[in-house]
N, C-alpha and C positions, 0 to 999 in steps of 0.2 A: 847513412845510407841513403842515396837519393835514387828511388827507383825500388819497385818490388817485383819487378820482372824477374825471368831465371837466373840473370848474372848478380841482380841485386841481391836476392834471396841466398843463393850460394854462397854470396862473399861475406853476408850479413852473419850466416851461420859458421864459416870458417873463422873469423876474426873473432866472434865470441869464443869459440872452442880454442883458438890459439893464444886466448887470455885477455883480452877486453874486458875491462870490466863493466861496460855498458855499450850497447848496440842498438841505435834508433834505425828503422828501416820507414820512410818517408815515401807514400805512394799516392800520387794523384788519383788513380781509379778507385773503385770502392772496395777493393778487395786484392789480395796479391795474388800473383799468376793469374793477371784478369782475362788473358787470351785461353786460359784453361778452363776446365769445368769446375763451377764454383766450389764444389766439396774438396776440390784439390787444395784450394787457396786456404779454406776453413780449415783444413785440418794441419796445414803447414803453419796457421797462425796461431794453433792450440798448443804444436810443438815448440813454437818461437816462445809464446808466453811460459812453456815450462822451463826453458831455458835463461830465461830473463832478458830475452831480446824485445824491446818495445816497437810495436807497429801502429803506424798512424796512416790512416788510410782515408781519401777522400780528401787529400790536403795537397797543398802545392808550396813549394819553397819561393819565397819572392826576392829573397834577399841574403847575403852572406858575409860576415864581416869578421878578421881575425882580429884579436886584441892584443895590440902591442906587436911587436916585429915577429917573433914566432910564438905568440901565446895560443890560446885556442881559440876555434872558430865558434862563431855564433851562428846557427842558421834561423832566419825568420821565416815562418808560414803566413801564410795567406789570412788565416783567421785570427792571427795575433800572437800565437805560441810561438816561444823560442826554445831551441835546444842548443846545449854547448858541449863541445867534443873537441878533441884532437886535430880531428881531420874531417873533411867530407868528401866521401867517393861517391861519382857521380856515374850511374847506372842506369840511364834513361833511354837507352838503345843505339843503334848504330846506323851508319849511312854509307854507302858504297862509296869509296876513295877513287871516283874517276877523272878527278880532276888534274891537267897537267901530265897527261900519259899520252895526247895525241890522238882523242877520239875524233876532235875538230878536223882530223886531217882525212878521214874516212866518211865524213858527213853526220857524225854522231854527235850530240851534246854533251860536252865535258860536266863532270861534277854530278851526274844523274846516274839511276840505273841503267845498266845496257840492256834493252828490251831484245830478247830471244825467242825464237821460234820452238817448235817440238824437239829440233834437234841441236837446239842451244847454240844456233847459228844468229848473230846480230843482225835483227831486222834494220834494215834501210841503211846498211852499212855499204860504201862502194865496192865495188867489186866481189862481195858477196864471199870472200873467204874467211870473215874474222867469226871467231866462236867466241863465247863469253861463260865462263864456268864459275861457280862459287858466289862469295860475297858480291861480286860487281855485278852480277844479274839480278839482284834484289830478291829473288823468289824464295830463298830459304837460307839465312845465313847461318847454317852449321857447319861441321867439320866432314860430317859423314856425306851429307848432300853435295858438298864440294867435290868428295873423291868420286859419288855417282856421277855427278855432270861430267867430270873428267872421262870416265868408261863411255857416256852415252856421247859425248864429241868424238872420242877418239874413233867410236864405231863409225860414225857418221861419216869422219875424213876418210876412213877405209872404205867406203862405200857399202856397209851394210844398212839393211833398213832398220831403223831404230826411232821409235817415239820416245821423248822423254815423259813418263807416267808420272813419276812421283811428283814433279812440281805443279801437278793439278791438285794439290792436295793430299797426296800418300806421302806425307813428310812426318817420319818417327821423332820424335823430340823426348830428350831426358832431362828433369832438372835434378842436380846430384845435392840434392837436400835429404836431410833424415827427418821426416821420411821421404822418400824418393820421389818425384811425380812422373809418370811417363806416360804419353800418349802419340797416337796417331791417327790421322784422319781428323774430320771435323768433330768439333764437340755438339753436343744437341742440339744447342742454340745455332751454330752454325748449320747443321744440316737441315732444319727448319727453315731459316733463313733461305735456304736453297732452294726451297720448294720442295723437300723431300717428306713424305709421311715417314716417320721413323717410330721405333719401339725402342724403349731403352731399358735394360735388365741391371742389375747392379747387387754385388753380394760383398759380405766382408773379406779382404783377402785372407785375414788370418784365421777364417773359419775352415782350414783343410789341414790334414795332417803333417803335411809337411811344412806347414809353418810354425807346428810345436817343437820341429827337429831344429829350428833357427834359436831357439830361445821364448822365454815368456814375454808378456806383454807387445807381441806381433800384430800390430793395428795397421789397418789401412784400407782402402776401398778397390774393388774391380768394377769395372763397368762397361757394357757396349752398348753401342749405337746401331741399330739394325734397320735397314731400309725395308720396309714392308711389301714393296713392290716385289724386288727380286729375293727376299728373305735372307741378303748378304750383308755381312757385317762392314759398316762404311766408317766406323770410328771405335776407337776402343781407348780406355785410361785405366791407369792401374796407380793406386798409391801403397806405399808400405816401404820397409827395409830392403834393399836389394832387389827390388822387383824390375829393374831393369833388363832383367833377363826373360822377363814375360812378354815383353815389346815386341821380339822379331816375330814370334807365331801368329799375333795380332797383324802386324805388318803384312806377312806372307797371306794370311786369310784375308786381308783387304784386296792385296794385288790380285790375287787369284780369283776375287769374286765369288768365292765359294759360298754356298748357301749353308746356314747353319744345320739343315739336314744331314749335308754331308760332313760337316764338322763334327757332327755328333759322333762318327765313327775314329775321330782322331784321339786314341786313346791316350791320355797322360801317364807316365809312370808313378808308382806308388813308393815311398811317400814323397812327393814334392810338391811345390809352391802352385805349379802349373795345374794340379786338379782343381784349380779355381777355376777352369774353364768348365769342369763338369756342373758346378754349380752356376755358373751363367745360361749356359744351355738349357739345364734343367728349369731355370726361371724364365726362359722362352716357351716352357711346355713341353720339352721333349724327353 
């Protein structure tokens, strides 16, 4: 498996659980899921090790060759190591497929993402009638974001005053591995790089009564990134089994800009995993 991003790790675990005797993930960055919080990649790597999936980070493949007409494939890494397998699955990212669809006829460059404004209208397109939604604009190549872009563009076409907020950082994302990795908004590092002064609070996802109803060995981590100036949540990450259902509450909190003092009054039901929010807010001193 070439690439340790969301697609790479999902497919690595899927192939292993479908019966592949050995799966190797080769990632050029220093960790899995390099765009998420470091602890998420570390927890996933531990889970992979327990399943017999080999993870090689900080390494790049420089050559591949197939032995014989239909024999195994040998992947050669930059550091001299080689791995042999039935096939190599490449998952190193995607580019918008905008070549050959006529962008040049409206003054745009084919083969590149279509730059858009806050209403998803193509910037620089002749006539001002072209809207670009989903993967082709390069903002957030995720199915749910494409659906959201469609709603924004349709509203703008119908004359409603609407601005695309989510394309400016509030992008929910789920990596469907075991454990799942769910996040929305910037990571701690991204928030600090953007000039924000932030406080980070973290708690084990499994330390609530609802987690015990899901079975034993419920592991994972929940984290909030809080803007010190507004006292509002700007980023959140959850890891653990089935935690994708925790993500929307964080997305709502971030979109609404609700201060944590207000969120303290949002009562999670018992016994649910969502009580992890109580632990996070208590860690804020509330």
